[in-house]
Phi, psi and omega in degrees: 000356175068234184301318180299318180299318178299319181294314183292334178279353180233076184304339180300327178299308180290327179300320177297319177294322179297318179295320178298317180293323180290319181283338183229079183305331181295330178292316179298317180296319180295318180298316181294328180289336180274343182285129179249136179291141177232148181303129179086000179255152178292160180300128190308313184295329180294308184283337172296317179295319182293329183273307190264349173047061181296349177276359175093358178287149184299148177277130179235102183299332181290345181272358181286136178283158177304327180294319180292318178299316179297319179294321178295315179301313180295321182295321179298313181294318178295320180295317178300316181295318181297318180294313182294318179294319183290325182293336179302328181286342181272347179276154174257123182293125174255199180268157171060031175088001179274142179239118186272150184218137172215172184259020175297129181083003181294142173228147181297339180270009175278081186295329179296317179298314181295321178294321179297318179299320179290330182276319188247349184221066185305128179071009177288146179290139177229116357282164184269073185299333189275346188200166167249173182215166175222128183253147179215124178248345187233157176282181185295345177257011176083012179267141181302139180291137181211140178292357174287348182235169177249145184223159170230150173232118188247115177262140169278124183297342177268001181217053177281163180307126184281102181228156175266344181247273179201166174235157176215153180229088176281156175242132181237155173284180186294344179265359178092018181247157174293151179261121178297132185213162188292342180251008178053044178245126185237354180196160168243151183211173185291334177295319178298321179293314182296329183267008175075018180275352177245141180282136174229156179194143180056034177073018184234150167245116180251121177263132181254119184245115181193164180281314182280143180293129179297147177274332178287125183298327179290322177292320179298326179299328182253022184279130172246102186296140180242153175290173182290334183246220188292151177205175180206168177243146165226091178286141181237142185234113182262126188071050186287141171277171186308318182299337178272350178265319181265006176069022178273349177292138184271083176294133180292145180286159175270105190263125177282132187243010177231000000 
């Protein structure tokens, strides 16, 4: 059952939600008012009570009926899709497939934003007062990024991301986690560039993104290891200048080279 199975095996997760519902009846009432009946699903108030126990009784996952489990499974998948689809509207389209994000206009009641952060940016601060970011899921030709291919990202050293502090470019797998790799490298950043730990030439910084370790030592120096399958970037800019806020900065595309 995936995520649902993990939750049901850890009653403490639901127990915390149950306590919140018990201590704050208005939250339980609001949640039940938002639940809509669907054909083939149990009556919302019934299964909300069985899961979250707003009356304070202990949660017992073994007591859930097959109908409630099926409704939870469907709800998790529908919720994930709704969050991911909805967040696309909150990004600002940049160049070369990058989508910029900042917390201007953020409100604590923007549950979709908070849910997206929990789903795609585990442990990320919400709101992200310290930085803006740029996300990339596709290569420069609009194809989904995959470790089955090799890519380059080429920065002009005279046109690096304009920040007063630093920038970093982490790589995540399709689930939003770091990819375990033989050199324990999960991101490249401006400190590495300033300290000469990254190779540059002809006024360019070329980042090599691929699953297999490059044989060329200069490429290996700039290698950002990728998993075998899908992955994405969330570049972060600390102390961003205006072009990183309004998405006018020309982030280089992720170019497939094979």
